[in-house]
N, C-alpha and C positions, 0 to 999 in steps of 0.2 A: 351715055352708059347708065344702065338701070341700077338701082340701089341693091345692095346685097340683102339676102332674105334670111330671116331668123324664124324658125318654127318652134313654138312652145308645145311640148308634149308631156304627157304624164297620165297617170290614172285619174279618175274623177275626183274633184274636190280637193286638190292639192294647192290650188291658188293660181291656176294658169290665167284666168281671166282678170284677177286682181293685178297680176304683173303686166298683162297686156294693157290694161287701162293706165297704169302708172307710166309705162313707156311711151304711150301715144299721147299722154297728157290730157285725156278725156275719158268720161265713162261711156265707152262705146259698147263694151261687153257687159251683159247682165251678170251680176255677182249674187250668189245666195248660198246659204249653208247646205241646201239641198243638192246632192250630187247630180250631175248630168244636165245642168242648165244649158250649157253650150252644146249645140248639135252640129251646125254648119261651121265650116272654116270662116273665120273673120280676119280680115286683113286691115292694116293701117300703117301710116307713115310714123316711124318712131325716131327718136334721137336720144343718144346716151353720151352725155358730156361732150357735145359738139360733133359727134359722128352720126350721120343719118343712115337709116337702114329700113327695110320693110319687115314688119312683124306679123306673124300668123298665129292666131289663137285657134287651137284645135279642140275637138271634143275629147272627153276622157277616154283613154285607151282601155277597152274592155275585151275580155276573151269570150266572144259570143259567136253564134252561127252567122256566117257572112250575109245570109238573107235577111236576118233580123235587123231592126233599127239600130241597136248597138253595133252590130256587125258592119252595117253600111256606114256608120259613123267612124268605125275603126279604119275602113277603106279610105275615107276622106282624110283621115290623119296620116295614113301611110303615103298618100298622094302628096300631101303638104310637105312631108319630110323629103320626098324624092326631089321636090322643086327647090328645097332650101339649100342655102350655102352652109348652114350650121343648125343643128338641132339643140334646143335648150330643154334638157330633160329634167323636169321638176319633180322632186319627191317631197313628202311631208316629213320634216325632221322630227316633229313631236310623235307622229304615229310610228316612226321607224320604217324599216324595209318590209314590204309585203310580198307575197308570191307574185302578184301582178307586177310590182315594180321589177322583180327579177326577170319576168318574162319580157317586159319592155326592154330591159337592159340587154337580154340575149339577142333580141331582134335588132337593136341598135348596133351591137357589136358586129353584126353581119351586114348592116346597111352601109352603103358607100357615102357616108356623110360624117363630117366632124361632129363631135358631141361635147357639149359643156353640161356638166352635172351640177344642178342647182338644188341645194338643201333649203327649202323654204320653211317658214315659220321657226327660224333658227334663233330667235331672240330668247334670251334666258337660259338657264342651266338645264331645264327640262328637255331641251332639244339636243344636248351634247351627245347622248348615246346614239341618236338617230343619225347624226352627222358622221360619227365614227363608223357606224354600220354601212353607210353608203359607200365607204371606200372599197367594200368587198364586191361591188357591182362591176369592177373592172373597167371603169370609164374615167379613171383619173381621180384626183382630189376633188371632193365636192366644194362648191362655193357656198358658204353659209349666207343666208339671205332672209330678209322679211319683206315680202311683196306688200304687205299691209302698211308697214311703217317706213319702207324705203331704206332700211339698214343694209349695207353691203353693196350699194351701187358701184363704188370704186372697184371692188373685187370682181363684180360681174363684168364691168367694163374691161378690166384687165384680161379676163378670160375670153371675152368675145372679140376683142380688138384684132387678133391675128386673122379672124375670119370675116370681119366686116369692114376692114380698112381697104378702101379702094382708092387708089391715087388717080382721082378724076379731076379733070380741069374744072368741072363745075364746082368742086369742093373749094378749089383755090380762088374761084371768082364769085363765090356766093355772096360776098359782101360788096361786090363791085357793081358796075352798071350805073343806073340812074340814081345817084346819091342825093339828088336835090341840090338846093343852093348851099354853098359853103357858109356855115354858121360861124361868124367871126366876131368875137367880142374884143373890145379894146378896153384895157384896164390900166390903172396906174394911180400914182399919187395925184392930189389936186394940182391943176394948172400944168400938167405935163404936156398938154396940147392934144388931148383925145378928140374933142369936138372939132378942132381946127383940122386935124387929120382926116376925119370923116368927111367934113365939108369939102376938103380939097379933093378927096377920092371921087365924090359924086359930082363935083363941079357946081355946087350951089351952097348958099348959106342956109342949110337945112337946120343946123343946130346953133343955138345962141353961144357966142364965144366972148371972151374978154379977159382983161388982166386979173379980174377978181377970181379968187379960188372958190370952187364949190358952186358954180353956176348950174351945172348939170345935177339934177336930183334923181330923176327917174331913169331907168335903163330904157333907151330908145332903140327900137329896131327899124332898120331901113332896108328895103329891097333895092338891089342895085345890079346892074350888068357890067361886069369887067371885060374889057377886050384884051385878050391875052396877046402874047408876042407873035402868034400865028394869025391874029385877026379874028379869032373865035370869041363869041360872047359867052361868058360863063357867069351864072347867077350867084350872087353873094348876098347874104343877110348880115348887114353890119349892125352891130349892137354897141352903142355908146353907153358908158357907165359913169356913175358918180366916182369921184376921186376917193381913194381909200387912204385915210390918215391913220396914224398910230392910235391904238385903242384909247389911250389916256387923253388924246385930244378930241375924241369923238364924244361930245358932251350933249349937244342938242338932240332932242328926241327925232327931229326930222332928218338930221344927218345920219343918225343911227339907222333909221329906216332906209335911207339912201344906200348906205354901205351894204346892209343886208340884201337890198335889191340887186346891187352889183354882184354880190356873191351868188345869188340865184342865176344872174345872167351867165356866170361862169358855168353853172350846171347845165345850162341849155346850149352852150356853145360847143363847137367841135374843136376849133382852134382859138387860142386866146393869145392876143398880142399884148405883151406887157410894155407900155410906153414909158421910157425913162427921159428925164430932162437932162440933155447933155451939158447944160450950164451948171447943173448941180451934181452930176455924177451918180453913182450908185449908193443908195442908203439902205440901212438894215430893213426899213419898211418894204422896199422893193423886193428884197430876198424873201421876206415873209409872204408877200403877194404871190411871188413865183412858186414858192413851196406849196401854197394853198391850191394853186391851179394844178400842179403835178399830183398832189394828194387826191384831188378830185378826178384824176385820170384823164385830164384834158391835154391836148397837144399845145406846146408853148412855143412862141416865137418872141424874142425880145428885140425891141427897136429903140435906138438912141435917137431921140427927136431933137430938133433945133441944132442939127449938125452944121448948118450954114453959119452959125454964130458961135460954135464951140471953140475954145482956146486949147492949144497943145493937143490937137486932134489924135495924133498917133499914140502918144503916151496915155491919153484918156481912154482910147479904145482897148489898148492892151491891158490897162489897169482894170477896166470893167470886165473884160473877158476872164482875167485871172481870178477876180473876185467871184465871178459866177461859177467857175469851175470848183472853186473851194466851197462856196456857200450852197451850191446845189450838187453835192457829191453823189447823190443817188442817180442823177442823170447828167452824164458829161456831154458837152458839145451842143447845148441848146443854141439854135441859130441866133446869132447876134448881128443885127443889120443897122446901118446908119441911114436916117431919113431926115427930111425936112418937111413938116406939114405946111410950112409957110410958102415954100417954093415948089413943093411936089417932088423934089429929088428923092429917088430911091423908092417911091411908093408902089410902082409897078413890080419891082423886084420883091417887095414885101408881100404883095398879094400872091405872086408866083410861088414864093417859098411857103406861104400859108396853104396853098393847094397841094404842093408837094408833101408837106407835113401831114395834111389830112390823109393823103394817100397811104403813107407809111402807118398812120394811126389805124386805118381801116384794113390793113393787110392781113389776109389769112394764108397760113401755110399748111399744106396737106400733112397728114399724119405720117405718111411714108417719108416725105422730105425731112420732117422733124426728127424722126427716129434714125435715119441715116446720119444726120448731123450728131444726134445724141450719142450714138455708139462711138463715133469718133472722138467726141469730147470726153466720154468716160474712159476710153482707152488712153487718150493723151494725159489725162489727169484723174486717176481713180479716186473715188471718194474716201475720206478717212474712216477709221474704225474707232470711234470714241469709246473709251472704256473697254477696248477689245471687242466691241460688238460690231459685227460686219454690217454695213449698210449696202443694200442691193437695189439701186435704181433700175426700173425695168422699162417703163414706157413713158413718153411724154406726149400730150396732145394739146391742141389749142381749144380752149373752152369757148372763147368768144373774141370778138374784135372790139376796137373802140373803147378802151385801149386794148391792145393785144394781151390776152390772158391765157396762161398755160397751166396745165396740171401735171405734176410728176408723181408717177405711181411706183411703188416698190416697197421693200421691207425696210422699216425704220428710217424712211426718208425724212421723217419729221426731226431726226437727230442731226441732219446735215447742218453744219455750221454756216453762219451768215456769209462768211468769206466764200464757201463753195457755191452757195446759192447765187452770190454775186458773179462768180466765174460763169455759171450757166446762163445767167441773164445777159451778161456782156457778150458771151458767145452767140446767143440768140440775136442780139442787136446786130453784131457784125455779119453773121451768116445770112441773115435774111433782110438786111437793110432797114431795120426799124429806126435807125438814127437815134434821135434824143427824145422820142415819145416815150411815155411811161410804159413799161412792161411789167406785167404781174406774173409771178410764179407761185403756185400753191402746192404744198406737199400733201399727198394722200397716201399715208402708210397703209399697207395691207392689214386687214383684220382677220385673215384666214388663219385659224388656229393651227393648221398644218404647216404653215410657212415659218418654220423655226430656224432656218439656216442662218 
């Protein structure tokens, strides 16, 4: 399915090419103070807060003889609008509405295409009269914007979304396909068995191990092929790291560098396995490491190592699980597995869960699916009205994956209490199968001065 198309139109020198360049992320269109620089239609692939579309920059709309150069340029603009899914009509808010703006508006009202009215150069008080004047064009409320500074992107997105949102399978799968090797870092306190676990996985003594704590100093990356339960070979990049002790105990300069290196390894990983020593149980330092991993937006799996020699196994497992649920309140249900690096028990399941966790961490949801869920969630539990001010959530979109990150648009959404944001995040997890991977939700309140409800 082809991308939806947005045509930017307006009289000369209102900033169409500046907006085009901003949306495509490159300086493809020439920009100058002299009007009429753009003559031919220029097309490019654009993206606005995660939603892709095709953008067309057109020549300035002028009232000239059809046989003249400006007249032929106008014909190109009219053709671009006929092809578009939505016309983005740009006016100069500082200059106010001109007779040519009014003529373009009359033509657009008769054209069979949706129109979004964009009041450009709207930064500062000098633009306010022009923004107000634009309401008289009969094309709905103008979106105040600054193509030069990028102000008003969220409001532009909100206005365009109904016209450019196409529920395409490609959108849902754009982060899938050949993801390359699973980047799996193993972290934990000293002597938890990290190097022994990796040696057991790859079937060779690749890393030095021993009873002494702190043998590993550098983060070591090892390429490996894991044979899954169906007999397929799947590439994995295993990253062994130095043990992370309490800050007060990290005194030697070399150990400080090793811990910093381990933290960098977390940054480069997709999934992080926090290895616990079952003979010592869960300590505060383990929770700090887990919290650090989640703050960095990485997918987390926790493994209880040395399970073959653990005492009171059932009560130990339940105790660790309860402590994790309490200590990692922001992410419930982080996978907790039991393994033995010494015997190899549970290691295949550990890698399988790591792949499944990466899949959830990389998942993209279409905007249509999101907003159908969102409407149900708002209806089931309407947002509060703090201080009597009504909060109006409007749209939600996924800005990126890895970790899944979403943006909520609407009026005063920045006033939503933490408890309501948590309600939405938990709903996202349950509805779309994100499990215990970190999920981000950012509030983008509307800056439209006409949105006073």
